[in-house]
C-alpha positions as CSV (number, residue, x, y, z in Angstrom):
1,X,103.0,19.8,102.1
2,X,99.9,21.5,103.7
3,X,97.8,18.5,103.0
4,X,100.4,16.3,104.7
5,X,100.5,18.6,107.7
6,X,96.8,18.4,107.9
7,X,96.9,14.6,107.9
8,X,99.5,14.6,110.6
9,X,97.5,17.1,112.7
10,X,94.5,14.9,112.3
11,X,96.2,12.0,114.0
12,X,96.7,13.9,117.3
13,X,94.8,12.2,120.0
14,X,93.6,14.3,122.9
15,X,94.8,12.7,126.1
16,X,94.9,15.4,128.7
17,X,92.2,15.6,131.4
18,X,91.0,18.6,133.4
19,X,93.5,18.1,136.2
20,X,96.4,17.3,133.8
21,X,95.8,20.5,131.9
22,X,95.4,22.6,135.0
23,X,98.8,21.4,136.2
24,X,100.4,22.2,132.9
25,X,99.0,25.7,133.2
26,X,100.5,26.0,136.7
27,X,103.9,24.8,135.5
28,X,103.9,27.2,132.6
29,X,103.3,30.2,134.9
30,X,105.0,29.6,138.2
31,X,108.6,30.5,137.8
32,X,111.5,32.2,139.6
33,X,110.1,35.7,139.4
34,X,108.0,35.3,142.5
35,X,111.2,35.1,144.5
36,X,112.5,38.4,143.2
37,X,109.7,40.7,141.9
38,X,107.8,41.3,145.3
39,X,110.6,43.7,146.3
40,X,110.0,45.7,143.2
41,X,106.2,45.7,143.6
42,X,106.6,46.8,147.3
43,X,108.8,49.7,146.3
44,X,106.3,50.7,143.5
45,X,103.2,50.7,145.8
46,X,105.1,52.6,148.5
47,X,104.5,52.9,152.2
48,X,101.3,54.8,151.9
49,X,99.6,51.9,150.0
50,X,100.6,49.4,152.7
51,X,99.9,45.7,152.4
52,X,96.5,46.3,150.9
53,X,97.8,48.0,147.7
54,X,100.7,45.6,147.5
55,X,98.3,42.6,147.5
56,X,95.8,44.4,145.3
57,X,98.5,44.6,142.6
58,X,99.0,40.9,142.7
59,X,95.2,40.3,142.6
60,X,94.6,42.6,139.7
61,X,97.6,41.1,137.8
62,X,96.2,37.6,138.4
63,X,92.7,38.4,137.2
64,X,94.1,40.1,134.0
65,X,96.3,37.1,133.4
66,X,93.3,34.8,133.9
67,X,91.5,36.6,131.2
68,X,94.6,36.5,129.0
69,X,94.9,32.7,129.5
70,X,91.3,32.2,128.5
71,X,91.8,34.5,125.5
72,X,94.7,32.4,124.3
73,X,92.9,29.2,125.1
74,X,90.1,30.3,122.7
75,X,92.7,31.2,120.0
76,X,94.3,27.8,120.4
77,X,91.0,26.0,120.3
78,X,89.7,27.8,117.2
79,X,93.1,27.8,115.5
80,X,94.7,24.4,116.6
81,X,97.7,24.5,114.3
82,X,101.4,24.0,115.1
83,X,103.6,27.1,115.1
84,X,102.1,29.1,118.0
85,X,102.6,32.9,117.6
86,X,104.0,32.7,114.1
87,X,101.2,30.7,112.5
88,X,98.1,32.5,113.9
89,X,99.5,35.9,113.1
90,X,100.6,34.9,109.6
91,X,97.1,33.4,108.9
92,X,95.2,36.4,110.4
93,X,97.4,39.3,109.3
94,X,100.6,38.7,107.3
95,X,103.7,36.4,107.4
96,X,106.0,39.4,107.6
97,X,104.4,40.7,110.8
98,X,104.4,37.1,112.1
99,X,108.1,36.8,111.5
100,X,108.9,40.2,113.0
101,X,107.1,39.2,116.2
102,X,108.6,35.8,116.3
103,X,112.1,37.2,115.6
104,X,111.8,39.7,118.4
105,X,110.5,37.1,120.8
106,X,113.4,34.8,119.9
107,X,115.9,37.5,120.8
108,X,114.0,38.5,123.9
109,X,114.0,34.9,125.2
110,X,117.7,35.4,125.6
111,X,117.2,38.5,127.8
112,X,114.5,36.7,129.7
113,X,116.9,33.8,130.5
114,X,119.5,36.3,131.5
115,X,117.1,37.9,133.9
116,X,116.4,34.5,135.5
117,X,120.2,33.9,135.7
118,X,120.5,37.2,137.6
119,X,117.9,36.1,140.1
120,X,119.8,32.8,140.7
121,X,123.1,34.7,140.9
122,X,121.7,37.1,143.5
123,X,120.6,34.3,145.8
124,X,124.0,32.4,145.4
125,X,126.0,35.6,146.0
126,X,123.8,36.4,149.0
127,X,124.5,33.0,150.5
128,X,128.3,32.9,149.8
129,X,129.4,36.5,150.3
130,X,129.1,38.8,153.3
131,X,126.9,41.9,152.8
132,X,129.9,44.2,152.3
133,X,131.1,42.2,149.4
134,X,127.9,41.7,147.5
135,X,128.0,45.0,145.6
136,X,129.9,45.9,142.5
137,X,129.9,43.3,139.7
138,X,129.7,40.1,141.8
139,X,126.1,39.3,140.7
140,X,126.9,40.1,137.1
141,X,130.0,37.9,137.1
142,X,128.2,34.9,138.6
143,X,125.3,35.3,136.2
144,X,127.7,35.5,133.2
145,X,129.6,32.4,134.4
146,X,126.3,30.5,134.8
147,X,125.2,31.3,131.3
148,X,128.6,30.5,129.8
149,X,128.8,27.2,131.6
150,X,125.3,26.2,130.4
151,X,126.1,27.2,126.8
152,X,129.2,25.1,126.9
153,X,127.3,22.1,128.3
154,X,124.7,22.3,125.6
155,X,127.4,22.7,122.9
156,X,128.7,19.3,124.0
157,X,125.3,17.8,123.2
158,X,124.0,17.3,126.8
159,X,120.2,17.1,127.0
160,X,118.0,17.5,130.1
161,X,114.9,15.3,130.1
162,X,111.4,16.5,130.6
163,X,111.2,14.6,133.8
164,X,114.0,16.7,135.3
165,X,112.2,19.9,134.3
166,X,109.0,18.6,135.8
167,X,110.8,17.9,139.1
168,X,112.2,21.5,139.1
169,X,108.7,22.9,138.5
170,X,107.2,20.9,141.3
171,X,110.1,22.0,143.5
172,X,109.1,25.6,143.0
173,X,105.5,24.9,144.0
174,X,106.5,23.0,147.1
175,X,108.9,25.7,148.0
176,X,106.3,28.5,147.7
177,X,103.7,26.6,149.8
178,X,106.3,25.4,152.4
179,X,107.8,28.9,152.8
180,X,104.3,30.5,153.2
181,X,103.2,27.9,155.8
182,X,106.4,28.1,157.7
183,X,106.3,31.9,157.8
184,X,102.7,32.1,158.9
185,X,103.2,29.4,161.5
186,X,106.6,30.2,162.9
187,X,107.7,33.7,162.1
188,X,106.6,36.7,164.3
189,X,104.4,39.3,162.7
190,X,106.3,42.4,161.5
191,X,106.1,45.4,163.8
192,X,106.9,49.1,163.2
193,X,106.2,51.4,160.3
194,X,106.7,50.2,156.7
195,X,109.4,52.6,155.6
196,X,110.0,52.7,151.8
197,X,112.8,54.7,150.3
198,X,111.4,58.1,149.1
199,X,113.2,57.8,145.8
200,X,111.3,54.6,144.8
201,X,108.6,54.8,142.1
202,X,105.0,54.8,143.3
203,X,101.7,53.7,141.8
204,X,99.8,50.7,140.7
205,X,100.8,51.0,137.1
206,X,104.5,50.7,138.0
207,X,103.7,47.7,140.3
208,X,101.9,45.8,137.5
209,X,105.1,45.6,135.4
210,X,106.9,43.1,137.7
211,X,103.5,41.5,138.5
212,X,102.9,40.7,134.9
213,X,106.4,39.4,134.6
214,X,105.8,36.9,137.4
215,X,102.5,35.8,135.9
216,X,104.0,35.3,132.4
217,X,103.7,32.1,130.5
218,X,99.9,31.7,130.4
219,X,99.9,32.5,126.6
220,X,101.2,29.0,126.0
221,X,97.7,27.7,126.7
222,X,97.1,28.3,123.0
223,X,99.1,25.2,122.2
224,X,97.1,22.8,124.4
225,X,93.7,22.9,122.7
226,X,94.2,19.8,120.5
227,X,95.5,17.7,123.5
228,X,92.6,18.2,125.9
229,X,89.7,15.6,126.0
230,X,86.3,17.2,125.5
231,X,88.0,20.5,125.1
232,X,84.9,22.7,124.8
233,X,83.9,21.7,128.4
234,X,87.2,20.9,130.1
235,X,89.5,23.5,128.6
236,X,88.0,26.6,130.3
237,X,87.7,24.7,133.6
238,X,91.3,23.6,133.5
239,X,92.7,27.0,132.5
240,X,90.6,28.7,135.1
241,X,91.5,26.2,137.8
242,X,95.2,26.4,136.9
243,X,95.3,30.2,136.9
244,X,93.3,30.5,140.1
245,X,95.8,28.1,141.7
246,X,98.7,30.3,140.6
247,X,96.9,33.4,141.9
248,X,96.2,31.6,145.2
249,X,99.9,30.6,145.5
250,X,101.1,34.1,144.7
251,X,98.7,35.8,147.1
252,X,99.6,33.3,149.9
253,X,103.4,33.8,149.6
254,X,103.1,37.6,149.2
255,X,100.8,37.7,152.3
256,X,103.5,35.8,154.2
257,X,106.1,38.2,152.9
258,X,104.3,41.3,154.1
259,X,103.0,39.8,157.4
260,X,106.5,38.6,158.3
261,X,108.7,41.4,156.9
262,X,106.3,44.3,156.5
263,X,106.0,46.3,153.2
264,X,109.2,48.2,154.1
265,X,111.0,44.9,154.8
266,X,109.9,43.4,151.5
267,X,110.9,46.6,149.6
268,X,114.3,46.5,151.2
269,X,114.8,42.8,150.7
270,X,116.0,42.0,147.2
271,X,116.4,38.3,148.3
272,X,112.9,38.3,149.8
273,X,112.5,34.5,149.9
274,X,115.8,34.2,151.7
275,X,114.7,36.9,154.2
276,X,111.4,35.1,154.8
277,X,113.2,31.7,155.2
278,X,115.7,33.3,157.7
279,X,112.8,34.8,159.7
280,X,110.9,31.5,159.8
281,X,113.6,28.8,159.8
282,X,116.8,30.4,160.7
283,X,120.1,30.6,158.8
284,X,119.9,26.9,157.8
285,X,116.5,27.4,156.1
286,X,117.9,30.5,154.4
287,X,120.8,28.5,153.0
288,X,118.6,25.7,151.7
289,X,116.1,28.1,150.1
290,X,118.9,30.1,148.4
291,X,120.5,26.9,146.9
292,X,117.1,25.6,145.7
293,X,116.3,28.9,144.0
294,X,119.7,29.0,142.3
295,X,119.2,25.4,141.1
296,X,115.7,26.2,139.8
297,X,117.1,29.3,138.0
298,X,119.8,27.2,136.4
299,X,117.3,24.6,135.3
300,X,115.1,27.3,133.6
301,X,118.1,28.9,131.9
302,X,119.3,25.5,130.7
303,X,115.9,24.5,129.3
304,X,115.8,27.8,127.4
305,X,119.3,27.3,126.0
306,X,118.3,23.8,125.0
307,X,115.1,24.9,123.2
308,X,115.8,28.3,121.5
309,X,118.5,27.2,119.0
310,X,115.9,24.7,117.7
311,X,113.5,27.5,117.1
312,X,116.2,29.4,115.2
313,X,117.0,26.2,113.2
314,X,113.3,25.9,112.3
315,X,113.2,29.5,111.1
316,X,116.2,28.8,108.9
317,X,114.4,25.7,107.5
318,X,111.5,28.0,106.5
319,X,113.9,30.1,104.5
320,X,113.7,33.3,106.6
321,X,117.2,32.9,108.2
322,X,120.5,32.1,106.5
323,X,121.4,28.5,105.7
324,X,124.2,28.5,108.3
325,X,121.5,28.1,111.0
326,X,120.3,24.9,109.4
327,X,123.6,23.1,109.9
328,X,123.6,20.6,112.8
329,X,126.6,18.8,114.2
330,X,126.1,15.1,113.3
331,X,127.5,13.8,116.6
332,X,126.0,16.2,119.1
333,X,122.9,17.2,117.1
334,X,123.6,20.8,118.1
335,X,123.2,23.8,115.8
336,X,126.4,25.7,116.7
337,X,125.3,28.9,114.8
338,X,122.0,28.9,116.5
339,X,123.6,28.3,119.9
340,X,126.1,31.1,119.4
341,X,123.4,33.5,118.3
342,X,121.2,32.7,121.2
343,X,124.2,33.0,123.6
344,X,124.8,36.5,122.3
345,X,121.1,37.4,123.0
346,X,121.7,36.4,126.6
347,X,125.2,37.7,127.3
348,X,125.0,41.0,125.5
349,X,121.9,42.4,127.2
350,X,123.1,41.0,130.6
351,X,126.5,42.8,130.2
352,X,125.1,46.1,128.9
353,X,122.1,46.4,131.3
354,X,123.7,44.8,134.3
355,X,120.7,44.4,136.6
356,X,117.5,42.4,136.8
357,X,115.3,45.5,136.9
358,X,116.7,46.8,133.6
359,X,116.4,43.3,132.0
360,X,112.8,43.1,133.2
361,X,111.7,46.4,131.5
362,X,113.7,45.5,128.4
363,X,111.8,42.2,128.1
364,X,108.3,43.3,129.2
365,X,107.9,46.0,126.7
366,X,108.3,43.7,123.7
367,X,106.3,41.0,125.4
368,X,103.3,43.3,125.9
369,X,103.4,44.5,122.3
370,X,103.6,40.9,121.1
371,X,100.7,39.7,123.3
372,X,98.6,42.7,122.1
373,X,99.0,41.7,118.5
374,X,98.5,37.9,119.0
375,X,95.5,38.3,121.3
376,X,93.9,40.6,118.8
377,X,93.7,37.7,116.3
378,X,90.8,36.5,118.5
379,X,88.6,39.1,116.9
380,X,89.7,38.1,113.4
381,X,89.0,34.5,114.1
382,X,85.6,35.3,115.5
383,X,84.7,37.4,112.4
384,X,85.7,34.5,110.2
385,X,83.7,32.1,112.2
386,X,80.5,34.2,112.1
387,X,79.2,32.5,109.0
388,X,77.4,29.2,108.8
389,X,80.5,27.3,107.7
390,X,82.6,28.9,110.3
391,X,80.2,28.0,113.0
392,X,80.1,24.4,111.9
393,X,83.9,24.2,111.8
394,X,84.2,25.7,115.3
395,X,81.3,23.7,116.9
396,X,83.6,21.9,119.3
397,X,86.0,24.9,120.1
398,X,86.1,26.7,123.4
399,X,84.9,30.3,123.4
400,X,84.9,32.9,126.2
401,X,81.3,33.4,127.2
402,X,79.6,36.7,126.4
403,X,80.6,39.7,124.2
404,X,84.3,40.4,123.6
405,X,84.5,42.9,126.4
406,X,87.0,41.0,128.6
407,X,89.5,40.3,125.8
408,X,89.3,44.0,124.8
409,X,90.0,45.1,128.4
410,X,92.8,42.6,128.5
411,X,94.4,44.1,125.4
412,X,94.0,47.6,126.8
413,X,95.7,46.6,130.0
414,X,98.7,45.2,128.1
415,X,98.9,48.3,126.0
416,X,98.9,50.5,129.1
417,X,101.8,48.6,130.6
418,X,103.8,48.9,127.4
419,X,103.0,52.6,127.3
420,X,104.2,53.0,130.9
421,X,107.5,51.3,130.2
422,X,107.9,53.5,127.1
423,X,107.4,56.6,129.2
424,X,109.6,55.6,132.1
425,X,112.3,53.7,130.2
426,X,112.3,55.2,126.7
427,X,115.8,53.9,125.8
428,X,114.8,50.3,126.6
429,X,111.5,50.6,124.7
430,X,113.4,52.1,121.7
431,X,115.8,49.1,121.8
432,X,112.9,46.7,121.9
433,X,111.2,48.5,119.0
434,X,114.5,48.5,117.0
435,X,114.8,44.7,117.5
436,X,111.3,44.2,116.3
437,X,111.9,46.3,113.2
438,X,115.1,44.4,112.2
439,X,112.8,41.5,111.4
440,X,111.4,43.3,108.4
441,X,114.6,43.4,106.2
442,X,115.6,40.0,107.5
443,X,112.3,38.6,106.3
444,X,112.6,40.2,102.9
445,X,116.2,39.0,102.5
446,X,115.3,35.5,103.6
447,X,112.4,35.3,101.2
448,X,114.4,36.7,98.3
449,X,117.2,34.2,98.9
450,X,114.8,31.3,99.2
451,X,112.8,32.4,96.1
452,X,109.5,32.2,98.0
453,X,106.6,34.7,97.9
454,X,105.3,36.5,100.9
455,X,101.6,36.7,100.0
456,X,99.3,36.9,103.0
457,X,97.0,33.9,103.5
């Protein structure tokens, strides 16, 4: 089986150029969070920090994420095997740890999709309901309905093509650039003091949590190494160009936010993109932007609902989940057990936590821990490649120049964010840790039922 997998992997032909890869990186990172997280960042940096500290948080987050993208690019280039997180951690550490991380990430994908559903619901509710009726559970109800509808659609076997998802990704880029240009050209500059509620948290550490959420997705660069032509030369250029493009987009739109609304206006505007559109283009522009953000959010949630039951199905095929998750409906090609499990991972956190901010902290804690472990495999891979045979095998692989100082600082930054969440939201951190630990007995049970061993490579 391993030999066959090697032969199949050997047939992969690299076809992506520098520009192609850079655009893939941009599409992996640019999401819906940039239309929601700036308000949280503004409240965290506070009035005293002003626009400078607000924009500094986005700049620091972008540079850290650039180093992270290059770190994962090296891991993917040195270890170009299918399986992403699971395979590299299993090969460098142990299959049990790999499964625990993969299991936690699978469950957290549901909470992440729920967070995006909340963003879309907030914009739709803000468009359809007057301010006095937007409180209570209106956003929660719309988010739950959106997720239930998409689960039902996917249960019927409906599939969304890659072309549709690409259109939605480009829509977000055009919307960011268009909003920023319109605001800088048409909207008057904000006047008056930037008043931020005194009860809001302050500090750069708190601001980096939503910033890292908005920059998330760059870790998927580890899956691109085998597809890039002349990867040793083009890969670092493409990843750097893609991430700098994202940083440029985010700094531009955030500069437009604070210039038009002020830091206090951004902090007080949960629907900050709608507020910017209203100031620049009037009520019609606000309505168009709100609808587009809702549709983009729905597209992301649908793509996640489409993809994650397949991941659960693959884990069942590996013998680490019960056989019921291997069953697929012949007509629809849907794994109903996997779809129901993933639906529960979306709906339960959404119902229990009830807000985007709570979902963000719930997701980011586990994400940071997972990225710490996976990015640390870079040092294991480098140690294995230090010998003559290793150097020959990795002759064409990309490697971050210089000593491993930047990857080490990147790991420390992730660990610091996880520690901050654990200190400020201990219950959410404990819940994330508990989910991670449930993977251990599940792995042992799956291996026992399948009769396989769990020896480390």
